[in-house]
N, C-alpha and C positions, 0 to 999 in steps of 0.2 A: 446580546454581548456575542460579538463573532468569535469564529475562531481564532483568528490572528488578534483580537482586542486581548482573547485568553492568554494568548502566547507571551506575549509583552505584560500583564500583568503577572504571570506567572515567573518573566527576566527579572522583574521589579524584587518581587518577595522573595525570589533567589540572592537577588544582590544585598537584602536586605539583611537576611541568612548566611551570609557569605561560605554560602555552597558553592564553590566554584568549578565540580564536575556538572551538575544540573546547573548553571549559569552557561556554560562554555557550550552544551548540546545545545540548550536552547538558546545561544546568538548564532550557534548555525544553522538551526531552523529559520531564522529569522532573516539572516544572511542570505539562504536559498530562495524566501518567500520572494523576499527584496530583488534578489536579482532576475525572477522570473518576471515578478512586475517592470522592470527597466527593459528589461530585453522585448518585452511582447509590447511595452505601455499601457498595461492595464492594469488594475485591482483587481486581485485574486479574493472570489467570493471562499465560502466555507467549503467545497465542492472541491477546486482548485488546492485550499489549501492542503487538504485531503492530498491528495494527489502529489502534492510535495512530501507530504509527510513519508507517504509509503514509498516514492521513490528513495528517501534517504534510510527509509527499514530497511530494503534491497540492497543498498551500498554497505550497510553495516554487517549483513548479514553474512554478504560475500565477502567482506574482510576479516570479520571472525571465522570464515574457514580457511582462508588463504593466511593469514595468522597463526592457526592454530596448526596448520597441515607445517609449515614453516616453525615449529618450535617459538615462539614467541608468546606466551601467556599472557606478562602482562600487556601487549598490546590488545591482546583479544578482549582482555578483560576491561579496560578503557571501552572499546566498542560493545560488548555489551551493556555496560552504565551508558551511553551513551543510548543505544538502543531502545533501555528501559523504557527513559525519558522519552521517545519519541512515542513509542506504542500507546502514554499514555494519551495523545494527540487522536489517536483512530477514535472512529465510532464504535460499538461493539460490532463485533467480527461474528457473521453466519456460522451457524454448527456444520458440520458435512452434510447432516441430513438433509439441512435448510439448502446448504449450494446441490445437493444431487438433485433433491425436487425442483428446483429452480433451473438448474439445466435440463432436468427430462422437459419441461416446459417450455423451454426455447428452443431442446432439438423436434416437439411435436409442432410448434410454431414454422420452422422453417421447413421441416418436411411436410407441411400440408401447404408455407409458398410454391415447394419444389414439386408436390404432384406427388410425390415419392419419399419411401425411408432416406433419409440423410445417410452417405459413406462417408468412408476417409479423404476423399476429395473435397467434403463441403467443412472440414474444419475451419476456415476461417471464416466462411461465412457465420458458424456458428461461436466460434470465438468473440468474432465482433458482435453480435447481439447477445450474446452472455455479460461481457463485456459492458455493453451502455446500460444493462438493466443493475448489475452486481458490480460495477466500479466504488470503491469506497467501502462498500459493504464485506466483501470475501475477498482472501487471497488468492490475485489472480494464478499462482500455481496451483492451488488446490483446484480451482473454477477449469484449468487447462484440464487438470489429471481425471478430473469427473468428466469432460466434454469426449475424453479419449474414450474413456470405459462404455460410454453412453454409445461410442460409434465402434466402439469391439465388439459389443454384446448388445 
């Protein structure tokens, strides 16, 4: 069963259970998936659905920070509930040590391609290679921090 089918089944289950908060979050996710499919005239595979979920999670985290800064805890709690529902659709994330090891491997590869040790100017090349390898498996903010640390030291 594809991830999109699983999300649809979860929506039906939330309807039956009359869980309006979960149902609302799932409907938002399905709407975002459908919007991307219509805009690009494609059918999304699991990797693309994970990318949509990742984008929505990032939006929720940004909203939570903004609402808490503005003193709107009621809205922040609503966003946190949606965030919890969305995180269930992400694959297992890599630990910090696994991300660090993957970034070190990417640095070694890019260094071999460049014929020298990568420096801060090579951040874009490293992030491109790391994103290709770790997309959907790790938080890109964590990957970016690991790349910066590898370039600094």
